[in-house]
ZAMARGU-4260 file (C-alpha; in steps of 0.2 Angstrom, whole numbers, plus 5000, padded with zeros to 4 digits):
<rodrens>
0) 5064/4367/5051 | 5049/4368/5039 | 5041/4381/5051 | 5058/4391/5051 | 5058/4392/5032
5) 5041/4398/5031 | 5043/4413/5043 | 5060/4416/5034 | 5050/4417/5018 | 5038/4429/5025
10) 5050/4442/5032 | 5059/4442/5015 | 5045/4451/5006 | 5041/4463/5019 | 5060/4468/5021
15) 5060/4470/5002 | 5045/4482/5004 | 5052/4492/5017 | 5068/4494/5007 | 5059/4499/4992
20) 5050/4512/5002 | 5066/4518/5010 | 5073/4520/4993 | 5058/4530/4987 | 5059/4543/5001
25) 5077/4546/4998 | 5072/4555/4981 | 5058/4566/4988 | 5057/4581/5000 | 5054/4578/5018
30) 5040/4584/5027 | 5050/4597/5038 | 5058/4604/5022 | 5040/4606/5014 | 5033/4614/5030
35) 5048/4628/5029 | 5045/4630/5010 | 5027/4633/5013 | 5030/4645/5027 | 5043/4654/5017
40) 5031/4655/5001 | 5017/4663/5014 | 5029/4675/5020 | 5035/4681/5003 | 5017/4682/4997
45) 5012/4693/5012 | 5028/4704/5010 | 5024/4706/4991 | 5007/4712/4996 | 5013/4725/5008
50) 5026/4731/4996 | 5011/4733/4983 | 5001/4742/4995 | 5016/4754/5000 | 5020/4758/4981
55) 5001/4762/4978 | 5001/4774/4994 | 5017/4782/4987 | 5009/4784/4970 | 4994/4792/4978
60) 5004/4804/4988 | 5015/4809/4972 | 4998/4814/4963 | 4992/4824/4978 | 5010/4832/4979
65) 5008/4836/4960 | 4992/4843/4962 | 4997/4854/4976 | 5012/4860/4968 | 5000/4864/4952
70) 4988/4875/4964 | 5003/4884/4972 | 5008/4889/4955 | 4992/4896/4952 | 4992/4906/4967
75) 5009/4913/4964 | 5003/4918/4947 | 4987/4925/4955 | 4997/4935/4967 | 5010/4941/4952
80) 4994/4948/4943 | 4988/4957/4958 | 5005/4964/4961 | 5005/4970/4943 | 4990/4978/4944
85) 4993/4987/4961 | 5009/4993/4953 | 5000/5000/4938 | 4988/5009/4950 | 5002/5016/4959
90) 5011/5022/4945 | 4995/5030/4938 | 4993/5039/4955 | 5011/5045/4955 | 5009/5052/4938
95) 4994/5061/4942 | 5003/5068/4957 | 5017/5073/4947 | 5006/5082/4934 | 4997/5092/4948
100) 5014/5096/4955 | 5021/5103/4938 | 5005/5112/4936 | 5005/5119/4953 | 5024/5124/4951
105) 5019/5135/4936 | 5006/5145/4946 | 5010/5161/4956 | 4997/5164/4971 | 4993/5180/4979
110) 4998/5197/4973 | 4981/5200/4963 | 4978/5215/4952 | 4968/5229/4962 | 4952/5227/4953
115) 4950/5209/4956 | 4956/5210/4974 | 4943/5224/4978 | 4930/5213/4970 | 4934/5199/4981
120) 4934/5209/4996 | 4917/5216/4992 | 4911/5198/4989 | 4917/5192/5006 | 4910/5207/5014
125) 4893/5202/5007 | 4894/5184/5014 | 4904/5188/5030 | 4898/5171/5039 | 4902/5161/5024
130) 4917/5167/5016 | 4934/5173/5023 | 4947/5182/5010 | 4965/5182/5011 | 4971/5195/5000
135) 4990/5190/5003 | 4986/5173/4996 | 4972/5178/4983 | 4961/5165/4993 | 4943/5164/4997
140) 4939/5152/5011 | 4921/5144/5010 | 4915/5137/5028 | 4909/5119/5022 | 4896/5118/5035
145) 4887/5133/5027 | 4892/5128/5010 | 4886/5109/5011 | 4876/5098/5023 | 4886/5085/5034
150) 4893/5071/5023 | 4887/5079/5007 | 4893/5086/4992 | 4878/5095/4986 | 4880/5115/4987
155) 4867/5124/4998 | 4856/5137/4991 | 4866/5150/4999 | 4882/5145/4994 | 4876/5145/4976
160) 4872/5163/4977 | 4888/5167/4983 | 4896/5156/4970 | 4885/5165/4957 | 4893/5181/4962
165) 4910/5173/4962 | 4908/5167/4944 | 4905/5185/4939 | 4921/5191/4947 | 4931/5178/4938
170) 4922/5181/4921 | 4928/5200/4923 | 4941/5207/4912 | 4954/5210/4926 | 4952/5192/4933
175) 4954/5182/4915 | 4973/5182/4918 | 4970/5169/4933 | 4967/5150/4934 | 4957/5145/4948
180) 4962/5131/4960 | 4949/5123/4971 | 4955/5114/4987 | 4942/5104/4998 | 4947/5101/5016
185) 4939/5090/5031 | 4942/5086/5048 | 4945/5068/5055 | 4928/5064/5059 | 4924/5047/5053
190) 4914/5044/5038 | 4897/5036/5041 | 4890/5020/5033 | 4877/5032/5022 | 4890/5044/5017
195) 4903/5030/5012 | 4890/5024/4998 | 4895/5040/4988 | 4912/5047/4997 | 4920/5032/5004
200) 4934/5042/5014 | 4937/5059/5019 | 4947/5063/5004 | 4934/5057/4992 | 4922/5069/5001
205) 4934/5084/5000 | 4938/5081/4981 | 4920/5078/4977 | 4915/5095/4986 | 4929/5103/4976
210) 4922/5096/4960 | 4904/5102/4965 | 4911/5120/4967 | 4919/5119/4950 | 4902/5113/4942
215) 4893/5128/4950 | 4906/5140/4944 | 4906/5132/4926 | 4887/5131/4924 | 4888/5150/4926
220) 4901/5153/4913 | 4918/5150/4920 | 4929/5139/4908 | 4931/5122/4915 | 4949/5124/4908
225) 4952/5137/4919 | 4949/5127/4936 | 4958/5113/4945 | 4951/5102/4958 | 4960/5096/4973
230) 4955/5085/4989 | 4967/5086/5005 | 4954/5077/5016 | 4959/5078/5034 | 4978/5080/5030
235) 4979/5100/5029 | 4970/5104/5046 | 4969/5124/5050 | 4970/5119/5070 | 4972/5102/5079
240) 4956/5091/5078 | 4946/5087/5092 | 4948/5071/5101 | 4931/5065/5092 | 4937/5072/5075
245) 4923/5084/5075 | 4932/5101/5071 | 4921/5114/5061 | 4937/5125/5057 | 4945/5111/5047
250) 4930/5108/5036 | 4932/5121/5022 | 4934/5124/5003 | 4948/5136/4999 | 4947/5145/4981
255) 4965/5152/4975 | 4967/5163/4961 | 4984/5161/4953 | 4994/5168/4937 | 4999/5154/4926
260) 5019/5156/4920 | 5015/5141/4909 | 5016/5144/4890 | 5000/5147/4881 | 4984/5156/4886
265) 4974/5142/4895 | 4960/5152/4899 | 4957/5157/4882 | 4960/5140/4874 | 4948/5132/4887
270) 4932/5142/4880 | 4927/5128/4868 | 4929/5116/4883 | 4917/5126/4894 | 4902/5113/4892
275) 4898/5105/4908 | 4901/5087/4912 | 4886/5077/4920 | 4883/5086/4936 | 4868/5075/4942
280) 4869/5078/4961 | 4870/5064/4974 | 4853/5062/4983 | 4850/5072/4998 | 4851/5063/5015
285) 4846/5069/5032 | 4858/5077/5043 | 4865/5065/5057 | 4879/5066/5070 | 4892/5059/5059
290) 4896/5064/5041
</rodrens>
């Protein structure tokens, strides 16, 4: 009996300890719940890091978009400025064309007085290869190939002599009533690289040749205010151009005498402006197969 009591006394503390342990566990989180909470925390931390990365990427993309929009606005502004400049140049060209049309509308070509007509006929007869005279139009046609070297706006010596004789006619009493219109023409032959340095297009070359003729006449005393230069380039051919563009008949300088119906006396008024501008000639160049 004593032994049973001893065993019982031993079991009682053990059971008490187990009861206390059980009571303690009922007030704490279980291991399964802890594991779930830990996994959830890791998942939320990873998601937060992912969202932070996506936010940073979005901010970077937004900054790039802002910069792109800024450069686009700059390009639009540059295009607007370029368009405004082109419009200004276009308006300027149209104003010049209108001015020329108005001046041309005040001129009457042909029907020259007998003395001037006779003098021009004699001039053409003296230089038959260089000059053709059309009495009905009051026009002298100089062959460009005899007046200038290929691709050049420098007047040749023989043509200088003919223009000097023309200047004397233009300064005569009978011819003082006329204004002088000089028109340059070319064929469609392409402009060479060497020529393009001074005359970028056929239009430039034809206008520069007209100006060269004006300078020759002005140097001999024809008032610059009586003379007008025009350059038609290849756009007013006498005959259809050859397939390669090389068409001598279309390379020419035409000089018209015209009565002005405008008010005032431009010929007399321009005497004071007869000082020639800078007429430094472009450098000579060897003749080649192109202009």
